[in-house]
C-alpha positions in Angstrom: -37.0 -58.3 -76.7 -33.2 -58.0 -77.1 -31.1 -60.0 -74.7 -28.3 -58.1 -73.0 -25.1 -60.2 -72.9 -23.8 -61.3 -69.6 -21.0 -63.6 -70.9 -17.7 -62.6 -72.6 -15.8 -65.2 -74.5 -12.2 -64.0 -74.8 -10.1 -66.3 -76.9 -6.7 -66.2 -78.6 -3.3 -67.8 -79.1 -0.8 -68.5 -76.3 1.2 -65.5 -75.1 -1.2 -63.0 -76.6 -2.1 -61.3 -73.3 -5.4 -63.0 -72.6 -5.0 -63.3 -68.9 -4.4 -59.5 -68.4 -7.2 -58.6 -70.7 -9.6 -61.0 -68.9 -8.8 -59.4 -65.6 -9.4 -55.9 -67.1 -12.7 -57.1 -68.6 -13.8 -58.7 -65.4 -13.2 -55.4 -63.5 -15.0 -53.4 -66.2 -18.0 -55.7 -66.3 -18.2 -56.5 -62.6 -17.5 -60.1 -63.6 -15.6 -63.2 -62.7 -13.1 -65.2 -64.8 -13.6 -68.8 -66.0 -10.7 -70.7 -67.4 -11.1 -72.1 -71.0 -7.6 -73.5 -71.4 -7.3 -77.3 -71.3 -3.8 -77.3 -69.6 -4.5 -74.6 -67.0 -7.1 -76.8 -65.4 -4.3 -79.0 -64.1 -2.5 -78.4 -60.8 1.3 -78.4 -60.7 1.7 -76.7 -64.1 1.2 -73.1 -63.3 4.5 -71.8 -64.7 4.6 -74.0 -67.8 1.0 -73.2 -68.7 1.4 -69.5 -67.8 -1.5 -69.7 -65.4 -2.2 -66.3 -63.7 -0.4 -66.0 -60.4 -2.4 -65.1 -57.3 -1.2 -61.5 -57.3 -2.2 -61.1 -61.0 -5.8 -62.1 -60.2 -6.0 -58.9 -58.2 -9.1 -59.8 -56.1 -11.2 -60.9 -59.1 -12.6 -64.5 -58.5 -11.1 -67.0 -61.0 -12.7 -70.4 -61.6 -11.5 -73.7 -63.0 -7.7 -73.0 -62.7 -5.7 -75.9 -61.3 -8.8 -77.9 -60.3 -7.6 -81.3 -61.5 -4.6 -83.5 -60.8 -2.2 -84.2 -63.8 -3.1 -87.9 -63.3 -6.7 -87.1 -64.3 -8.1 -86.7 -67.8 -10.1 -83.6 -68.4 -12.3 -84.2 -71.4 -14.3 -81.4 -73.2 -17.4 -82.8 -71.7 -16.0 -82.8 -68.1 -14.8 -79.2 -68.5 -18.1 -78.1 -70.0 -20.0 -79.5 -67.0 -17.8 -77.5 -64.6 -18.0 -74.4 -66.8 -21.8 -74.4 -67.0 -22.0 -74.8 -63.2 -19.7 -71.8 -62.8 -21.7 -69.7 -65.2 -24.9 -70.4 -63.3 -23.2 -69.5 -60.0 -21.7 -66.3 -61.3 -24.7 -65.0 -63.2 -27.0 -66.2 -60.5 -25.3 -63.7 -58.2 -25.8 -60.9 -60.7 -22.2 -60.9 -62.0 -21.0 -61.4 -65.5 -18.9 -64.4 -66.7 -15.6 -63.8 -68.6 -14.3 -67.0 -70.3 -10.6 -66.8 -71.2 -8.4 -69.3 -72.9 -7.0 -70.7 -76.1 -8.6 -74.1 -76.3 -10.9 -73.9 -79.4 -12.9 -77.0 -78.6 -14.0 -75.5 -75.2 -15.4 -72.4 -76.9 -16.9 -74.6 -79.6 -18.7 -76.7 -77.0 -20.2 -73.5 -75.4 -21.6 -72.0 -78.6 -22.4 -75.1 -80.6 -22.9 -77.8 -78.1 -21.5 -81.3 -77.5 -22.5 -84.2 -79.7 -23.8 -87.0 -77.5 -21.4 -89.6 -79.0 -21.2 -93.0 -77.5 -18.2 -94.6 -75.9 -16.4 -96.6 -78.6 -15.6 -100.2 -77.4 -12.0 -101.2 -77.8 -13.0 -104.0 -80.2 -14.3 -101.5 -82.6 -11.2 -99.3 -82.3 -9.1 -102.3 -83.0 -11.2 -103.1 -86.1 -10.8 -99.6 -87.5 -7.1 -99.7 -86.8 -6.9 -103.0 -88.6 -8.8 -101.5 -91.6 -6.1 -98.8 -91.8 -3.3 -101.3 -91.6 -4.8 -103.3 -94.4 -5.8 -100.6 -96.8 -4.4 -97.3 -95.6 -6.2 -94.0 -95.9 -8.0 -95.1 -99.1 -9.7 -97.9 -97.2 -10.7 -95.5 -94.4 -12.1 -93.1 -97.0 -14.2 -95.8 -98.7 -15.6 -97.0 -95.4 -16.4 -93.4 -94.2 -18.1 -92.6 -97.4 -20.3 -95.7 -97.0 -21.2 -95.1 -93.3 -21.5 -91.3 -93.2 -21.1 -89.6 -96.6 -22.1 -86.2 -95.2 -19.5 -86.3 -92.4 -16.9 -87.8 -94.7 -17.2 -84.9 -97.1 -16.2 -82.5 -94.4 -12.9 -84.3 -93.7 -9.7 -83.5 -95.7 -8.3 -86.2 -97.8 -5.4 -87.3 -95.6 -6.9 -86.7 -92.2 -6.5 -90.3 -90.9 -7.5 -89.6 -87.3 -10.8 -87.9 -88.1 -11.7 -90.6 -90.6 -11.0 -93.3 -88.0 -13.1 -91.4 -85.4 -16.0 -91.1 -87.8 -16.0 -94.8 -88.7 -15.6 -95.9 -85.1 -18.5 -93.7 -83.8 -20.8 -94.7 -86.7 -20.1 -98.4 -85.9 -20.6 -98.0 -82.2 -23.7 -95.8 -82.5 -25.3 -97.6 -85.4 -25.9 -94.2 -87.1 -23.8 -91.5 -88.8 -21.8 -89.1 -86.6 -23.1 -86.2 -88.8 -26.6 -87.1 -87.7 -25.6 -87.0 -84.0 -23.8 -83.7 -84.5 -26.9 -82.2 -86.2 -28.9 -82.8 -83.0 -26.5 -80.8 -80.8 -27.6 -77.5 -79.2 -25.5 -74.7 -77.7 -24.7 -75.1 -74.0 -25.2 -71.3 -73.6 -27.7 -69.1 -75.5 -25.5 -67.4 -78.1 -27.5 -64.2 -77.5 -26.0 -64.0 -74.0 -22.5 -64.1 -75.4 -20.0 -61.7 -77.0 -17.1 -63.4 -78.7 -13.7 -61.6 -78.9 -10.5 -63.0 -80.4 -7.0 -61.6 -79.7 -5.3 -61.8 -83.2 -2.0 -59.9 -83.1 0.8 -59.8 -85.7 2.2 -63.3 -85.8 5.9 -62.5 -85.9 5.5 -60.1 -83.0 3.7 -62.9 -81.1 6.4 -65.4 -81.9 9.0 -63.1 -80.5 7.0 -62.7 -77.3 6.6 -66.5 -77.1 10.4 -66.9 -77.1 11.0 -64.2 -74.5 8.2 -65.5 -72.3 9.6 -69.1 -72.3 13.0 -67.8 -71.2 11.2 -66.1 -68.3 9.3 -69.4 -67.5 12.6 -71.2 -67.2 14.0 -68.5 -65.0 10.9 -68.6 -62.7 10.4 -72.3 -62.1 9.5 -74.2 -65.2 12.4 -76.7 -64.8 11.4 -77.4 -61.2 7.8 -78.0 -62.3 9.0 -80.4 -65.0 11.2 -82.2 -62.5 8.3 -82.6 -60.0 6.0 -83.9 -62.7 8.7 -86.3 -64.0 9.2 -87.7 -60.5 5.5 -88.8 -60.4 6.1 -91.2 -63.3 2.7 -90.5 -64.8 1.7 -92.1 -68.1 3.0 -90.0 -71.1 -0.4 -90.5 -72.7 -2.2 -88.3 -70.1 -3.3 -84.9 -71.4 -1.3 -82.9 -68.8 1.9 -84.7 -69.9 1.4 -83.2 -73.4 1.3 -79.6 -72.2 3.3 -77.5 -74.7 6.9 -77.2 -73.6 6.7 -79.9 -70.9 8.0 -82.9 -72.8 11.3 -81.3 -73.8 11.9 -80.0 -70.3 11.2 -83.5 -68.8 13.6 -84.9 -71.3 16.2 -82.5 -70.0 15.7 -83.2 -66.3 15.9 -86.9 -67.1 19.3 -86.3 -68.8 18.1 -87.0 -72.3 18.5 -83.5 -73.7 20.8 -80.6 -73.1 19.0 -77.5 -71.6 19.6 -75.3 -74.7 18.2 -78.0 -77.0 15.2 -78.5 -74.7 14.4 -74.8 -74.6 14.7 -74.5 -78.4 12.3 -77.4 -78.9 9.8 -76.0 -76.4 9.9 -72.6 -78.1 9.4 -74.3 -81.5 6.5 -76.4 -80.2 4.9 -73.3 -78.7 5.2 -71.3 -82.0 3.6 -74.2 -83.8 0.8 -74.4 -81.3 0.1 -70.7 -81.7 -0.1 -71.1 -85.4 -2.7 -73.8 -85.0 -4.7 -71.6 -82.7 -4.6 -68.7 -85.2 -6.0 -71.1 -87.8 -8.7 -72.5 -85.5 -10.1 -69.1 -84.5 -9.9 -67.8 -88.0 -11.8 -70.7 -89.4 -14.3 -71.4 -86.5 -15.0 -67.8 -85.3 -14.5 -65.4 -88.2 -17.4 -63.3 -87.0 -16.0 -62.6 -83.5 -14.5 -59.2 -83.0 -10.7 -58.9 -83.0 -8.3 -57.2 -80.7 -5.1 -56.8 -82.7 -2.5 -55.1 -80.4 0.0 -56.8 -78.2 0.6 -53.6 -76.4 -1.3 -53.9 -73.1 -2.6 -50.3 -73.0 -3.7 -50.3 -76.6 -5.3 -53.8 -76.3 -7.3 -52.6 -73.3 -8.5 -49.6 -75.2 -9.5 -51.8 -78.1 -11.4 -54.2 -75.8 -13.1 -51.3 -74.0 -14.5 -50.1 -77.4 -15.7 -53.6 -78.2 -17.5 -54.0 -74.8 -19.1 -50.5 -74.7 -22.2 -51.0 -76.8 -23.2 -54.7 -76.1 -22.7 -54.5 -72.3 -23.4 -50.9 -71.5 -25.7 -49.8 -74.4 -23.4 -46.9 -75.4 -23.0 -45.9 -79.0 
């Protein structure tokens, strides 16, 4: 018996209009919105992360926005636990869930699962770092090939971080990371989900990114950066790496002129969007695409996509 989907996965790069489309979809589907953006989970960064404002939510319940302090670390696993609880709550009340965001790992966790990897002791991390210091990437590659040839074959030649991670997990677990990953299961039945990616023209998106950042600065981004800087949080915290935040903090601390900080923030945002394009192209090539940046046209495109799966219409 065919399963009627009750979950929409709406992904796309930053500034592509995801928030507005998720609200439109939630209204059309009698649904509620769940955040799938790793920075929008943090409180105190609503402007810099372009979190929907209260009036933009327009009466539709939104979940997992601003639910953690910037001093906390929100791992994929921590987010997934909250997300699954939200799905159960929403669908248990006869509503549909609309995930929206640009964090590829969050969507990957939902549709592919989370590998139950062990905590890596610091001693092992130090050993792997020492291996790299002694022999460089070549030494890492040789060790990865010995410990996990299947996993190592999936890693590009110069990807030091992934090689180090593969070696560290294999040593900590006593078994290959690829074996652990092979045992993972989706967190949500894929038959319940419809995946949609917003994939507009890149140059048009980059122009929107620049214009939007100027609006952010005019509507409180500097004040947010100043408030975060005053808390003197560790720069290694995830929230402190929000795209656009480090240059603004450098400005409010007197280390950068405003124009330079804005230019760097725009550049970093464009680069982030490019990585998102690549991720969704590689990881979810089969998800349906919405291609327009024009809000009216994009809504029409999404309506056509939703019609048959959710409403059974041809």
